C-alpha positions in Angstrom: -61.4 -13.4 88.7 -58.2 -15.0 87.4 -57.0 -18.4 88.5 -54.5 -19.2 85.7 -52.5 -16.6 83.9 -50.5 -17.5 80.8 -47.2 -15.6 80.0 -46.0 -16.6 76.6 -42.3 -15.6 76.5 -39.4 -15.5 74.2 -37.0 -14.0 76.7 -37.1 -10.5 75.0 -37.0 -7.3 76.9 -40.7 -6.6 76.1 -41.7 -10.2 77.2 -39.9 -9.6 80.4 -41.8 -6.3 80.9 -45.0 -8.4 80.4 -43.9 -10.8 83.2 -43.9 -8.0 85.7 -47.6 -7.2 84.9 -48.6 -10.9 84.9 -46.9 -11.6 88.2 -48.6 -8.5 89.8 -52.0 -9.6 88.6 -51.3 -13.2 89.8 -50.4 -11.9 93.3 -53.5 -9.8 93.5 -55.8 -12.7 92.5 -53.9 -15.7 93.9 -53.5 -17.1 90.4 -51.1 -19.7 89.1 -48.6 -18.4 86.4 -47.9 -20.5 83.4 -44.7 -19.6 81.5 -44.7 -20.9 77.9 -41.8 -20.9 75.5 -42.6 -21.7 71.9 -39.9 -23.0 69.6 -41.1 -22.1 66.1 -39.7 -24.7 63.6 -40.5 -22.4 60.6 -38.3 -19.7 62.0 -35.5 -22.2 62.4 -36.1 -24.1 59.1 -33.1 -22.7 57.2 -30.6 -23.5 59.8 -31.7 -27.0 60.9 -32.2 -30.3 59.1 -35.5 -32.0 58.6 -34.8 -34.5 61.5 -34.3 -31.6 63.9 -37.4 -29.8 62.7 -39.4 -32.9 63.3 -38.1 -33.3 66.8 -39.1 -29.6 67.5 -42.7 -30.1 66.1 -43.0 -33.0 68.4 -41.8 -31.1 71.4 -38.5 -32.9 71.8 -36.0 -30.2 72.3 -34.2 -31.9 75.1 -31.4 -33.0 72.7 -30.9 -29.6 71.4 -28.7 -27.8 74.1 -28.9 -24.3 72.7 -32.7 -24.3 72.3 -33.2 -25.9 75.6 -31.0 -23.3 77.3 -32.9 -20.5 75.6 -36.2 -22.0 76.7 -35.0 -22.5 80.4 -33.6 -19.0 80.5 -36.9 -17.4 79.3 -39.3 -19.4 81.5 -36.8 -19.1 84.3 -37.2 -15.4 84.4 -41.1 -15.9 84.8 -40.6 -18.6 87.4 -38.1 -16.5 89.5 -40.4 -13.4 89.5 -43.4 -15.6 90.6 -41.5 -17.5 93.3 -40.4 -14.2 94.7 -44.0 -13.4 95.4 -44.9 -17.0 96.5 -46.9 -17.6 93.3 -47.3 -21.1 91.9 -45.7 -21.4 88.6 -45.8 -23.9 85.7 -43.1 -23.9 83.0 -43.7 -25.4 79.6 -41.9 -25.7 76.3 -43.6 -26.5 73.1 -42.7 -26.7 69.4 -44.9 -25.5 66.6 -46.5 -22.4 65.3 -46.5 -19.9 68.1 -49.9 -18.4 68.0 -51.5 -21.9 67.6 -49.5 -23.3 70.5 -50.3 -20.4 72.7 -54.1 -20.6 72.1 -54.1 -24.4 72.3 -52.1 -24.3 75.6 -54.6 -21.8 77.0 -57.6 -23.9 76.1 -56.0 -27.0 77.5 -55.0 -25.4 80.8 -58.0 -23.4 81.9 -56.2 -20.2 81.3 -58.3 -17.1 82.3 -55.9 -14.3 81.0 -53.0 -14.2 78.5 -50.3 -11.6 79.3 -48.0 -11.1 76.2 -45.5 -8.6 75.0 -46.4 -6.4 72.0 -43.6 -7.9 70.0 -40.6 -10.3 70.5 -37.3 -11.1 69.1 -38.3 -10.8 65.4 -35.6 -8.4 64.6 -37.8 -6.0 63.1 -40.0 -3.7 65.2 -43.6 -3.8 64.0 -45.6 -0.5 63.7 -48.3 -1.8 65.9 -48.0 -5.3 67.2 -45.8 -8.3 66.6 -47.2 -11.0 64.3 -47.5 -13.6 67.1 -49.3 -11.2 69.5 -51.7 -10.0 66.7 -52.5 -13.7 65.8 -53.0 -14.6 69.4 -55.6 -11.7 69.7 -57.4 -12.9 66.6 -57.5 -16.6 67.6 -58.5 -16.7 71.2 -61.7 -15.8 73.0 -59.8 -15.1 76.2 -58.9 -11.7 77.6 -55.3 -10.7 76.4 -53.3 -8.0 78.1 -50.7 -6.7 75.5 -47.8 -5.0 77.2 -45.2 -2.8 75.5 -41.7 -1.8 76.7 -41.7 1.2 78.9 -39.4 3.9 77.5 -37.7 6.7 79.2 -38.0 9.7 76.7 
């Protein structure tokens, strides 16, 4: 049923809970897991110069050590979880508007399912869904599994 499962991640706790679900599904179906980290230049616009923002939009974050480390850490969580279960994993980092990058990546890589956290590191917990998650739901024709943190009450 699923051959390629996409996990957009920002390294947040909720994203990491989504990783568990995605890896379990990948193990069940023998799917490849795709870990995608998106650097949003609009989110960083106030702290970076225009040259740096252009690099991000072009996907060139290799010269930006802190961003590169954040991306590697976030996709590394996915890769480690997948490899523990002998699941093939693809790690990718892109720059741009998150929901557009996620849907474009899904379309370009034959993704069958997107597994995404209900909200990320926006700093403000949304009442229903994070803005990226909501926009992904509205902009793709693919099945999307939205995972929320599991709380102990």
